[in-house]
C-alpha positions as CSV (number, residue, x, y, z in Angstrom):
1,M,60.4,63.8,105.1
2,N,62.7,61.4,105.2
3,H,64.8,60.9,102.3
4,P,65.6,56.9,101.3
5,N,69.3,55.8,101.8
6,F,70.3,56.6,98.1
7,Q,73.7,54.6,99.1
8,T,72.6,51.8,100.0
9,M,69.8,51.4,96.7
10,N,71.7,49.6,93.8
11,E,71.4,51.3,90.8
12,S,68.1,50.2,89.1
13,E,66.0,51.2,92.8
14,L,68.1,55.0,92.0
15,R,66.7,55.4,88.7
16,A,63.4,54.4,89.4
17,Y,63.0,56.1,92.4
18,V,63.7,59.5,90.6
19,L,62.1,58.9,88.1
20,D,58.5,58.8,90.5
21,H,60.1,61.4,93.0
22,R,61.3,64.4,89.6
23,D,61.1,67.4,91.9
24,D,64.0,65.4,94.1
25,T,66.7,67.0,93.2
26,E,69.0,65.0,96.2
27,A,67.9,62.0,94.4
28,F,68.6,63.2,90.9
29,Y,72.4,64.3,91.7
30,A,73.2,60.8,93.6
31,L,72.3,59.2,90.8
32,A,74.0,61.7,88.7
33,D,77.1,61.2,90.5
34,R,76.9,57.4,89.9
35,L,76.7,57.6,87.0
36,T,79.4,60.2,86.0
37,S,81.8,57.7,88.6
38,K,81.1,54.7,86.6
39,S,83.0,54.1,83.1
40,G,82.3,54.5,79.6
41,R,79.5,57.2,78.8
42,K,79.7,60.3,80.4
43,L,77.2,63.0,80.9
44,S,77.7,66.3,79.7
45,E,76.0,69.5,81.2
46,A,73.3,69.3,78.5
47,D,73.1,65.1,79.1
48,F,71.3,66.6,82.6
49,E,68.3,67.8,81.3
50,R,67.4,65.1,79.2
51,L,68.2,62.8,81.4
52,P,65.0,60.4,82.0
53,E,65.6,59.3,78.2
54,I,69.1,58.7,78.5
55,L,68.0,56.3,81.0
56,A,65.7,54.8,78.8
57,E,68.4,54.6,76.5
58,I,70.4,52.9,78.5
59,K,68.3,50.1,80.1
60,Q,67.2,49.7,76.0
61,Q,71.0,48.8,75.0
62,K,70.9,46.6,78.0
63,Q,68.2,44.3,76.9
């Protein structure tokens, strides 16, 4: 199976991909790396289990 190029996806596209492909650990780590590299909110180890809820919170805050 060919994976999409996560580097070329914007954050919204990558987030949607992760939520649609929850078993794709490569995509999950690509998103986690992107989120942790941004300034602002930092994720802890415990946050990784809550990633879908955290993404929903972040999306809601931006609206």
